C-alpha atoms as one frame of an Amber mdcrd trajectory, in Angstrom:
protein
  13.756 -57.156  51.010  14.190 -53.363  49.701  13.802 -50.232  52.321  10.416
 -48.190  51.888  11.810 -44.813  50.773  12.650 -42.363  53.785  10.936 -38.992
  54.073  13.036 -36.235  53.647  14.624 -35.671  56.867  16.883 -32.491  58.203
  20.546 -32.121  57.560  22.766 -31.327  60.870  25.548 -29.310  59.907  28.380
 -28.191  63.066  29.434 -24.357  62.424  32.442 -23.410  64.722  33.370 -19.626
  65.397  37.373 -20.169  65.526  38.597 -17.205  67.688  42.135 -15.988  66.514
  45.103 -16.539  69.145  46.406 -13.143  68.514  43.428 -10.774  67.797  40.045
 -12.168  70.858  38.151  -9.828  68.422  38.499 -11.806  65.135  37.067 -14.958
  64.073  38.116 -17.223  60.893  35.795 -16.631  57.919  35.866 -18.052  54.720
  34.294 -18.207  51.526  31.152 -20.460  50.506  32.170 -22.418  46.955  29.408
 -24.508  46.957  26.370 -24.150  45.431  24.426 -22.940  48.217  25.614 -19.548
  49.462  28.485 -19.200  46.846  30.435 -16.108  47.613  29.466 -15.481  50.941
  31.663 -16.026  54.068  31.297 -18.917  56.302  32.609 -20.227  59.486  34.038
 -23.472  58.872  32.403 -26.320  59.542  30.078 -29.554  57.622  28.014 -31.832
  58.084  27.487 -34.263  61.569  28.856 -37.717  61.455  26.622 -40.426  62.907
  28.167 -40.666  66.341  30.096 -37.637  66.439  29.376 -34.770  69.262  29.147
 -31.462  68.498  32.570 -30.619  69.684  33.778 -33.549  67.533  32.536 -32.637
  64.576  33.736 -29.119  65.336  37.531 -30.435  65.550  37.556 -32.430  62.545
  36.178 -30.109  59.643  38.024 -27.255  61.370  41.217 -29.259  60.807  40.168
 -30.451  57.398  39.236 -27.280  56.255  42.107 -24.894  57.554  44.862 -27.172
  59.022  44.228 -25.636  62.766  43.848 -27.434  65.679  40.723 -25.865  68.087
  39.685 -27.120  71.516  37.751 -25.401  74.434  34.504 -26.250  72.155  31.576
 -24.817  73.492  27.978 -24.438  72.659  26.904 -20.965  71.015  23.328 -21.336
  69.532  21.467 -23.274  67.114  19.315 -22.412  64.135  16.663 -24.382  61.882
  16.393 -23.170  58.655  14.307 -24.588  55.778  14.924 -22.926  52.621  11.871
 -24.126  49.831  13.729 -21.882  47.447  16.566 -23.752  47.053  18.376 -23.621
  43.349  18.327 -27.581  44.087  15.223 -27.976  45.740  14.186 -27.774  49.573
  16.496 -28.000  51.556  16.192 -28.065  55.491  19.172 -27.946  57.856  19.521
 -27.548  61.537  23.031 -25.842  62.395  25.031 -25.843  65.569  26.995 -23.172
  65.914  30.372 -23.606  68.580  32.583 -21.369  69.467  36.701 -22.801  69.605
  40.045 -21.808  70.362  43.447 -22.586  68.157  45.238 -24.626  70.678  48.546
 -25.473  69.007  50.507 -24.452  65.558  51.115 -20.686  65.032  47.295 -19.866
  64.492  47.984 -19.499  60.863  45.182 -21.571  58.359  46.004 -23.580  55.869
  43.869 -23.985  52.539  43.306 -27.585  51.699  44.568 -28.787  49.125  40.980
 -29.540  47.423  39.381 -25.959  48.834  43.014 -24.357  46.772  41.597 -25.972
  43.938  38.422 -24.765  44.016  39.493 -21.165  44.434  41.134 -21.280  41.454
  37.920 -21.627  39.667  37.374 -18.422  40.959  36.609 -18.493  45.286  38.658
 -16.668  47.917  40.609 -17.460  50.639  40.264 -17.942  54.418  41.403 -15.128
  56.932  40.315 -14.306  60.457  38.216 -11.250  59.649  37.801  -8.570  62.905
  33.953  -8.434  64.223  33.184  -5.280  65.386  31.842  -6.188  68.785  32.131
  -9.741  70.775  29.954  -9.273  73.516  28.166 -11.936  73.810  30.682 -14.928
  75.123  33.837 -14.147  77.729  36.581 -16.750  77.168
């Protein structure tokens, strides 16, 4: 028996503020390549998978997108955003923001092959950006 249609539900995303291992006042940012917010800066992150913790999502997404291994993941804040005027229809996202630290390797982000291919189509790279002041938490 087929399931009845499900109402639209919010998607849950996790965004990671990755602290630079060499400059504590810098965080990792990249340029969005997806249709939502194309060209704007973003933290590494993605959708929460079934059964994952926020920390597990952050670790997985940062590794997939940058090759960096992170740990010491801490909750920072959350947002509840409805984008009624999105080009591809209504979008509703709950985004969990975490802060984490690079725990191994040289601390240099490596762009994934998939992202590299998309960058050739006009996107930009991933790098650490200096933040003027980061006084909301201590590491």
